VEXDREN-2710 file (C-alpha; in Angstrom, 1 decimal):
% VEXDREN-2710
k/r/px/py/pz
1/MET/-7.1/17.0/-31.7
2/ALA/-10.7/17.8/-31.5
3/ALA/-13.2/15.8/-29.9
4/LEU/-15.1/13.5/-32.3
5/PRO/-18.8/12.9/-32.4
6/VAL/-20.0/9.2/-31.2
7/ARG/-22.6/8.0/-34.0
8/SER/-25.1/5.3/-32.1
9/TYR/-28.4/4.3/-31.6
10/CYS/-28.9/1.8/-28.9
11/GLU/-32.4/-0.1/-28.0
12/PRO/-32.0/-2.6/-24.4
13/ARG/-33.1/-5.9/-25.0
14/ALA/-32.6/-8.8/-23.2
15/ASN/-30.5/-6.7/-20.5
16/GLN/-28.1/-5.7/-22.9
17/ARG/-27.6/-3.0/-26.0
18/LYS/-28.3/-4.1/-29.9
19/CYS/-26.6/-1.3/-31.8
20/SER/-26.9/-0.3/-34.9
21/VAL/-24.1/1.4/-36.0
22/SER/-20.7/2.0/-34.3
23/MET/-19.9/3.3/-30.7
24/LEU/-16.5/4.0/-30.6
25/PRO/-14.8/6.8/-32.4
26/PHE/-12.1/4.6/-32.8
27/LYS/-11.8/0.5/-33.9
28/LEU/-11.0/-2.6/-31.8
29/VAL/-9.4/-5.4/-33.3
30/TYR/-9.9/-8.8/-31.8
31/SER/-10.4/-12.6/-33.5
32/ASP/-11.4/-15.7/-31.7
33/HIS/-8.1/-17.2/-32.6
34/TYR/-6.3/-15.1/-29.5
35/ARG/-6.8/-17.7/-27.1
36/LEU/-3.9/-19.9/-26.7
37/PRO/-4.3/-23.2/-25.7
38/LEU/-2.4/-23.3/-22.5
39/GLY/-4.5/-25.8/-19.9
40/GLU/-4.8/-25.1/-16.4
41/HIS/-2.3/-21.8/-16.6
42/VAL/-2.1/-19.0/-14.6
43/PHE/-2.6/-17.1/-17.9
44/PRO/-6.2/-16.6/-18.4
45/THR/-6.3/-16.1/-22.1
46/GLN/-9.9/-16.7/-22.3
47/LYS/-10.4/-12.8/-21.0
48/TYR/-10.0/-11.7/-24.6
49/GLU/-13.0/-13.3/-25.4
50/LEU/-14.7/-12.5/-22.3
51/VAL/-13.4/-8.3/-23.0
52/LYS/-15.1/-8.3/-26.1
53/GLN/-18.5/-9.7/-24.3
54/GLU/-18.6/-7.3/-21.8
55/LEU/-17.8/-4.2/-23.9
56/LEU/-20.9/-5.5/-26.4
57/GLU/-23.3/-6.0/-23.3
58/GLU/-22.5/-3.0/-21.3
59/GLY/-22.8/-0.9/-24.7
60/VAL/-19.7/0.4/-24.4
61/ALA/-19.2/-0.6/-28.0
62/SER/-21.0/-2.4/-30.6
63/THR/-20.1/-5.5/-33.6
64/GLN/-19.5/-2.4/-35.9
65/ASP/-16.7/-1.2/-34.1
66/PHE/-14.8/-4.6/-33.8
67/LEU/-12.0/-5.3/-37.0
68/THR/-11.1/-8.7/-37.4
69/PRO/-7.4/-9.0/-38.3
70/THR/-5.1/-11.3/-40.4
71/PRO/-2.2/-13.2/-39.1
72/ALA/1.2/-12.1/-39.3
73/THR/3.4/-13.3/-41.9
74/GLU/6.6/-15.1/-41.8
75/ALA/8.2/-12.2/-43.3
76/ASP/6.5/-9.7/-40.9
77/VAL/8.1/-11.2/-37.6
78/LEU/11.5/-11.7/-39.5
79/LEU/11.3/-7.8/-38.9
80/VAL/12.1/-8.5/-35.2
81/HIS/13.2/-11.8/-34.8
82/SER/16.1/-14.1/-35.8
83/HIS/15.7/-16.4/-38.7
84/PHE/17.2/-19.2/-36.2
85/TYR/14.3/-18.4/-33.7
86/VAL/11.5/-18.4/-36.4
87/ASP/12.3/-21.4/-37.6
88/LYS/12.4/-23.5/-34.3
89/LEU/9.1/-22.2/-33.9
90/ILE/7.7/-23.1/-37.2
91/GLU/9.7/-26.5/-37.1
92/GLY/8.7/-27.7/-33.1
93/THR/12.6/-27.8/-32.2
94/LEU/12.9/-25.6/-29.6
95/THR/15.2/-26.6/-27.0
96/ALA/13.9/-27.8/-23.4
97/ARG/15.7/-24.7/-21.5
98/GLU/13.9/-22.9/-24.5
99/GLU/10.8/-24.0/-24.0
100/LEU/11.1/-23.4/-20.0
101/ALA/12.2/-19.6/-20.4
102/LEU/8.4/-19.9/-22.3
103/GLU/6.9/-20.7/-19.0
104/ILE/4.1/-21.9/-21.5
105/PRO/3.1/-25.2/-23.5
106/TYR/5.0/-25.4/-26.5
107/SER/2.4/-26.3/-30.0
108/HIS/1.9/-25.2/-33.4
109/GLU/-1.4/-23.8/-32.3
110/ALA/0.6/-21.4/-30.0
111/VAL/2.7/-20.0/-32.2
112/GLN/-0.5/-20.0/-34.9
113/ALA/-2.2/-17.5/-31.8
114/PHE/0.9/-15.4/-31.3
115/LEU/0.7/-15.1/-35.4
116/TRP/-2.5/-14.0/-34.8
117/HIS/-2.2/-11.4/-31.9
118/THR/1.3/-9.6/-34.1
119/GLY/-1.4/-9.7/-37.3
120/GLY/-4.2/-7.7/-34.8
121/THR/-1.3/-5.2/-33.2
122/ILE/-0.3/-4.6/-36.6
123/LEU/-3.7/-3.8/-38.2
124/ALA/-4.3/-1.4/-34.8
125/ALA/-1.3/0.0/-35.2
126/GLU/-2.8/1.1/-38.5
127/ARG/-6.0/2.2/-37.4
128/ALA/-4.4/4.2/-34.9
129/LEU/-2.3/6.5/-37.4
130/SER/-6.1/7.1/-39.1
131/ASP/-7.7/7.4/-36.3
132/GLY/-6.2/8.8/-33.7
133/VAL/-6.6/5.5/-31.4
134/ALA/-6.9/2.0/-31.7
135/PHE/-6.7/-1.4/-29.6
136/ASN/-5.9/-4.8/-29.9
137/LEU/-7.8/-6.8/-27.8
138/GLY/-4.8/-8.9/-27.1
139/GLY/-1.0/-8.4/-27.6
140/GLY/1.8/-6.6/-25.7
141/PHE/4.1/-9.4/-25.5
142/HIS/7.0/-7.6/-24.4
143/HIS/9.8/-10.0/-23.0
144/ALA/9.6/-12.1/-26.7
145/TYR/14.0/-11.5/-27.8
146/PRO/15.2/-11.3/-31.1
147/ASP/16.2/-14.8/-30.7
148/HIS/14.0/-16.5/-28.0
149/GLY/11.0/-15.8/-26.1
150/GLU/10.3/-15.6/-22.1
151/GLY/7.9/-15.0/-19.7
152/PHE/5.1/-16.6/-21.8
153/CYS/5.7/-14.1/-25.0
154/MET/6.5/-16.2/-27.7
155/ILE/6.5/-13.3/-30.4
156/HIS/7.2/-9.6/-29.9
157/ASP/3.8/-8.3/-31.3
158/VAL/4.6/-4.4/-30.4
159/ALA/8.2/-4.7/-31.7
160/VAL/6.9/-6.2/-35.1
161/ALA/4.1/-4.0/-36.0
162/ILE/6.6/-0.4/-35.4
163/ARG/9.1/-2.3/-38.1
164/LYS/7.0/-3.3/-40.4
165/LEU/4.7/0.3/-40.2
166/GLN/8.4/1.8/-40.3
167/LYS/9.4/-0.1/-43.3
168/GLN/6.4/1.1/-45.0
169/GLY/7.5/4.7/-44.0
170/ARG/4.1/5.7/-42.3
171/ILE/5.8/6.2/-39.3
172/GLN/9.8/7.4/-38.2
173/ARG/10.0/7.5/-34.7
174/VAL/7.9/6.0/-31.9
175/MET/7.4/5.8/-28.6
176/THR/6.6/2.6/-26.2
177/LEU/5.0/3.1/-23.1
178/ASP/4.8/0.0/-21.0
179/CYS/2.5/0.1/-18.3
180/ASP/2.7/-3.6/-17.0
181/VAL/3.9/-4.7/-13.3
182/HIS/6.5/-6.5/-15.1
183/GLN/9.1/-4.9/-16.8
184/GLY/9.7/-4.8/-20.9
185/ASN/12.5/-6.6/-21.0
186/GLY/12.4/-7.8/-24.8
187/THR/11.6/-4.3/-25.4
188/ALA/14.5/-2.9/-24.1
189/VAL/16.6/-5.1/-26.0
190/ILE/15.2/-5.1/-29.3
191/PHE/15.3/-0.7/-29.3
192/ALA/18.3/-0.3/-27.4
193/LYS/20.3/2.9/-28.7
194/HIS/23.5/1.7/-30.8
195/ARG/26.3/3.2/-29.2
196/ASP/30.3/3.0/-29.7
197/GLU/32.1/0.0/-28.4
198/ASN/34.1/2.8/-26.6
199/SER/31.4/4.8/-25.4
200/GLU/29.9/4.6/-22.1
201/ALA/26.0/4.6/-20.9
202/LEU/25.0/7.9/-19.4
203/PRO/24.6/8.1/-15.8
204/SER/21.3/6.6/-14.0
205/ARG/19.6/10.2/-12.7
206/SER/17.5/9.6/-9.5
207/THR/14.4/11.5/-8.8
208/SER/13.3/13.3/-5.7
209/THR/11.2/11.1/-3.4
210/ILE/7.3/11.5/-3.9
211/GLY/5.3/11.9/-0.4
212/ASN/6.6/9.9/2.7
213/ARG/6.8/6.3/1.4
214/LEU/7.8/6.2/-2.0
215/SER/11.6/6.0/-2.6
216/GLY/11.1/4.9/-6.4
217/THR/13.9/5.3/-9.0
218/MET/13.4/6.5/-12.6
219/LEU/16.6/5.9/-15.0
220/GLU/17.0/7.9/-18.1
221/ARG/18.7/7.0/-21.4
222/GLY/18.9/8.0/-25.0
223/ALA/17.2/6.9/-27.8
224/ASP/17.2/6.2/-31.9
225/ASP/13.9/6.0/-33.3
226/VAL/12.0/4.5/-31.2
227/PHE/11.9/5.3/-27.3
228/THR/11.0/3.1/-24.4
229/ILE/9.1/3.8/-21.3
230/SER/8.6/1.2/-18.3
231/LEU/6.8/1.4/-15.4
232/HIS/7.4/-1.5/-13.4
233/GLN/7.7/-3.3/-10.1
234/GLU/11.6/-3.1/-9.3
235/ASN/10.8/-7.0/-7.3
236/ASN/9.7/-8.8/-9.6
237/TYR/10.0/-10.6/-13.0
238/PRO/12.2/-10.6/-14.9
239/LEU/15.3/-10.4/-12.5
240/GLN/17.9/-9.2/-15.1
241/LYS/16.5/-5.9/-16.1
242/PRO/17.7/-4.5/-19.5
243/PRO/17.8/-1.2/-19.4
244/SER/14.4/1.0/-21.4
245/SER/14.8/4.9/-22.8
246/ILE/13.5/5.3/-19.3
247/ASP/13.0/2.7/-16.5
248/VAL/10.2/3.6/-13.1
249/ASN/11.3/1.1/-10.8
250/LEU/8.3/1.0/-8.5
251/PRO/8.5/-0.4/-4.5
252/ASP/6.6/-3.3/-3.5
253/GLY/3.1/-2.0/-2.7
254/THR/2.9/1.5/-5.0
255/THR/-0.2/2.6/-4.3
256/ASP/-2.5/4.6/-7.0
257/SER/-1.2/8.0/-6.2
258/GLU/2.2/7.5/-6.2
259/TYR/2.3/5.8/-9.7
260/ILE/0.2/8.6/-10.9
261/ALA/2.7/10.4/-10.0
262/TRP/5.9/8.5/-11.6
263/LEU/4.0/7.8/-14.6
264/ASP/2.9/11.7/-14.8
265/ASN/6.4/12.5/-14.3
266/ALA/7.7/9.4/-17.3
267/ILE/5.5/10.7/-20.0
268/SER/6.3/14.7/-19.1
269/SER/10.2/13.5/-19.2
270/GLY/9.7/11.1/-21.9
271/PHE/7.6/13.9/-24.4
272/ARG/10.3/16.5/-23.4
273/GLN/13.6/14.0/-25.1
274/PHE/11.3/12.5/-28.3
275/GLN/8.3/13.4/-30.6
276/PRO/6.5/10.0/-31.4
277/ASP/4.8/10.1/-34.7
278/LEU/3.1/6.8/-32.2
279/LEU/2.8/6.2/-28.7
280/CYS/2.2/2.1/-28.5
281/TYR/0.7/2.2/-25.0
282/ILE/1.1/-1.5/-23.5
283/ALA/-1.8/-1.5/-20.8
284/GLY/-1.1/-4.6/-18.7
285/ALA/-3.8/-4.9/-16.0
286/ASP/-1.1/-6.9/-13.7
287/PRO/-0.5/-3.4/-11.3
288/TYR/-3.4/-4.4/-9.5
289/LYS/-3.2/-5.4/-5.9
290/GLU/-5.4/-8.4/-6.4
291/ASP/-3.1/-10.1/-9.0
292/GLN/-1.6/-13.1/-8.7
293/LEU/2.2/-12.3/-10.5
294/GLY/2.1/-8.4/-9.0
295/GLY/2.9/-6.5/-5.9
296/LEU/1.4/-3.0/-6.4
297/ASN/-1.3/-1.7/-5.1
298/LEU/-3.1/-0.1/-7.6
299/THR/-6.8/-0.3/-7.3
300/ILE/-9.4/-0.9/-10.4
301/ASP/-10.2/3.1/-10.0
302/GLY/-6.5/3.6/-10.0
303/LEU/-5.7/1.8/-13.2
304/LYS/-8.4/3.4/-15.0
305/HIS/-7.0/7.2/-13.7
306/ARG/-3.6/5.8/-15.1
307/ASP/-5.4/4.8/-19.0
308/GLU/-7.0/8.7/-18.7
309/LEU/-4.0/10.0/-17.8
310/VAL/-2.2/8.2/-20.8
311/PHE/-4.5/9.2/-23.1
312/GLN/-4.8/13.2/-22.0
313/ALA/-1.2/13.2/-22.8
314/ALA/-1.4/11.7/-26.2
315/ARG/-4.2/13.4/-27.1
316/ALA/-3.1/16.9/-26.0
317/LYS/0.1/16.3/-28.0
318/GLY/-1.9/15.1/-31.2
319/ILE/-0.1/12.1/-30.9
320/PRO/-1.8/8.4/-32.5
321/VAL/-2.2/5.7/-29.7
322/MET/-1.9/2.2/-30.3
323/VAL/-3.1/-0.1/-27.4
324/THR/-2.4/-3.5/-26.1
325/PHE/-3.3/-5.5/-22.9
326/ALA/-0.6/-7.6/-22.3
327/GLY/-0.9/-9.2/-19.0
328/GLY/-3.3/-9.3/-16.1
329/TYR/-3.9/-12.6/-13.8
330/ALA/-6.1/-11.4/-10.9
331/ARG/-7.4/-13.9/-8.5
332/LYS/-10.7/-13.2/-10.0
333/ILE/-10.6/-12.8/-13.8
334/GLN/-13.4/-10.6/-13.7
335/ASP/-11.5/-8.1/-12.4
336/THR/-9.0/-8.5/-15.0
337/VAL/-11.6/-8.3/-17.5
338/ARG/-13.3/-5.0/-15.9
339/ILE/-9.2/-3.4/-15.7
340/HIS/-9.0/-4.2/-19.4
341/ARG/-13.0/-2.6/-20.3
342/ASN/-12.2/0.6/-18.7
343/THR/-9.1/1.0/-21.0
344/VAL/-11.3/1.5/-23.8
345/GLY/-13.9/3.1/-21.6
346/ALA/-11.1/5.5/-20.9
347/ALA/-10.2/6.1/-24.5
348/LYS/-13.8/6.5/-25.1
349/GLU/-14.4/9.4/-22.8
350/VAL/-11.0/10.9/-24.0
351/PHE/-11.5/10.9/-27.6
352/SER/-15.1/11.0/-27.8
353/GLY/-15.8/13.7/-25.1
354/ALA/-19.1/11.3/-24.3
355/GLY/-18.7/11.7/-20.9
356/LYS/-18.4/8.9/-18.3
357/SER/-19.1/5.3/-20.5
END
């Protein structure tokens, strides 16, 4: 894929940059409706607005680089989620146990916010096909199951986008690469490989030890039209981890170099087994060493290196990439914002050849 030129003209003004034209060779999808009405909560949904602000203030992006989505429709959501569950969301009839599993307060406003996130992921996937890469500055709600929500995730926006584009005939084969610190259990279940009742799952395969400390495990299984890869902390949520096509179970305290080695191995293995029309990259910020809900030991620089590796691998294969941000719960919200901002910066460097941003 040839490098795309960056068309820009910016003048500094009041410590900011005011840009008359696009700064990026791709689009960023964002809506003010992304912020969830959670009150005091470990999930800082104001991060979406703060990421947009930082991208603009630092001149990484201009207002011309942003697209506003429309919310996903009920028909869109029903491509993945059951009628029974969707009716409960619309009517507000979740049981106490179902609300408890969500770990966020239910409200009609929250449902609407998830529909906006899902519409944003659909739009980002569409733009990735035309532009080579696109971001939803929200989304990545990978714990949602077809019939219930879990772990801050009410609607599985990535799965909805995949199924909608497949239904439209725009794509056939998709790979999801989940780099959130928590395993993508909803993704694994939604896209589980169909097997005959009498068939057995493929046996697990352990990879060799990397370095002197890491003894993680990479488990590989087959896939049909969607190939799922998840790199996550083994001793973390969710307790039960349904099998992805490739699961990389990382031990507590995994460092930058160890993580990058496992990621490189997983991507290489995935591309050997499966040739996707689209890569959906769930770029969680929570592998960060200061994350409140994580236990890995990645630095901010290490996470940007992670992003660069993903984008370089996709670009080398000529595979469009759609990015969602997923989790991020650093003790200092500015760290989470910086990690997400760096993901956009890494894509700018890789896909424009513009150098450091």
